[in-house]
C-alpha positions in Angstrom: -228.7 69.3 35.2 -228.5 72.3 32.7 -229.1 74.7 35.6 -225.6 74.0 36.9 -224.1 75.5 33.7 -225.2 79.0 34.7 -222.3 81.3 35.5 -224.4 83.5 37.8 -225.5 80.5 39.8 -222.0 79.2 40.0 -220.7 82.5 41.3 -223.5 82.6 43.9 -222.5 79.1 45.1 -218.8 80.0 45.2 -219.4 83.3 47.1 -220.7 81.3 50.1 -217.3 79.8 50.6 -215.0 82.7 49.9 -213.0 83.9 52.9 -213.6 87.5 54.0 -211.6 90.0 52.1 -211.2 87.7 49.1 -213.0 87.9 45.7 -213.5 85.2 43.2 -211.2 85.8 40.2 -212.4 82.9 38.1 -214.8 79.9 38.4 -215.6 77.0 36.2 -217.7 73.8 36.2 -215.6 70.7 36.9 -215.8 67.1 38.0 -214.1 65.5 40.9 -212.4 62.2 39.9 -210.7 61.1 43.1 -210.5 62.1 46.8 -207.5 61.3 49.0 -206.1 58.8 46.5 -208.5 56.1 47.8 -211.9 57.1 46.8 -213.3 57.4 43.3 -215.4 60.5 43.2 -217.7 61.6 40.4 -219.4 64.8 41.5 -220.2 68.0 39.6 -218.3 70.8 41.2 -217.5 74.5 40.8 -213.8 75.3 40.9 -213.0 78.8 41.8 -209.8 80.8 42.5 -209.1 83.9 44.6 -205.8 85.6 45.2 -205.0 83.1 48.0 -207.5 80.3 47.8 -208.8 77.4 45.7 -212.5 76.6 46.1 -214.1 73.3 45.2 -217.8 73.3 45.9 -220.5 70.9 44.8 -222.9 72.3 42.3 -226.0 71.0 44.0 -226.9 69.4 47.3 -227.4 65.7 46.8 -230.3 64.3 48.8 -231.3 61.2 46.9 -229.6 58.6 44.7 -232.7 58.2 42.7 -235.4 60.9 42.6 -238.2 58.4 41.6 -237.7 56.1 44.5 -236.3 58.7 47.0 -233.4 56.5 48.0 -231.3 58.6 50.5 -227.8 59.5 49.3 -225.6 58.7 52.3 -222.3 59.0 50.4 -219.9 61.7 51.8 -219.7 64.9 49.8 -216.5 66.3 48.5 -216.6 68.9 51.4 -216.8 66.1 53.9 -214.0 64.1 52.3 -211.5 66.9 51.5 -213.0 70.4 52.2 -214.2 73.3 50.2 -211.7 76.1 50.7 -207.9 75.5 50.3 -205.1 77.9 50.8 -202.9 78.0 47.7 -199.9 78.3 50.0 -200.7 74.8 51.4 -200.4 73.1 47.9 -197.5 70.8 47.8 -197.9 69.8 44.1 -200.3 69.8 41.2 -199.9 67.5 38.2 -201.8 68.7 35.2 -202.4 66.3 32.3 -204.5 66.4 29.2 -207.6 64.2 29.2 -210.3 63.3 26.7 -212.1 65.8 24.5 -209.8 68.7 25.5 -210.4 68.4 29.2 -207.6 68.7 31.7 -207.1 66.6 34.9 -205.5 68.3 37.9 -204.1 66.0 40.6 -203.5 68.3 43.7 -201.7 67.3 46.8 -201.6 69.5 49.9 -198.9 69.6 52.5 -201.1 67.8 55.0 -201.5 64.9 52.6 -205.0 65.8 51.4 -205.4 64.8 47.8 -208.0 65.8 45.2 -208.2 65.0 41.5 -210.5 67.2 39.4 -211.3 67.5 35.8 -211.8 70.8 34.1 -213.7 70.3 30.8 -212.8 72.3 27.7 -216.3 73.7 27.5 -218.7 75.0 30.1 -221.9 73.1 29.1 -224.3 73.7 26.2 -226.4 76.8 25.6 -223.9 79.5 26.4 -224.6 79.7 30.2 -220.9 80.0 31.0 -219.6 82.5 28.4 -216.2 83.0 30.2 -215.5 79.3 30.8 -212.4 79.1 28.6 -211.0 82.4 30.0 -211.6 81.3 33.6 -210.3 77.8 33.1 -207.0 79.2 31.7 -206.7 81.5 34.7 -207.2 78.6 37.1 -204.8 76.4 35.2 -202.2 79.2 35.2 -202.3 79.4 39.0 -202.3 75.6 39.5 -199.4 75.2 37.1 -197.1 77.2 39.4 -197.2 74.1 41.7 -196.2 71.5 39.1 
């Protein structure tokens, strides 16, 4: 799992979802908590922001529930449940609340009723693989706070 706490890898994953003409201004490791207010969701994701979009992409493709026994993972991904690239102009509201150990929970509702609750940890993993995590997290929170 330590490989997901690599800023270069994160930016590579986020770049695949950025609309043409946009650039990723900030990206952090996060965790999805809930999708569409009905489904608990615990996936490691990268959360990125451009001038006009919010990106929420899973860190790694999940193939198996258990690597030892190769049990196929048939659960939907965050992308299948909610999407990956969201226009900031489509956000209806965003509630930001402090969580445990300095993390922040963001409950985002879009105008079409889509809902996603994500957690942005205070730190970007161990080992210094995400040196700009705090700076990028603040940038993302500043943008999302405009919708609270």
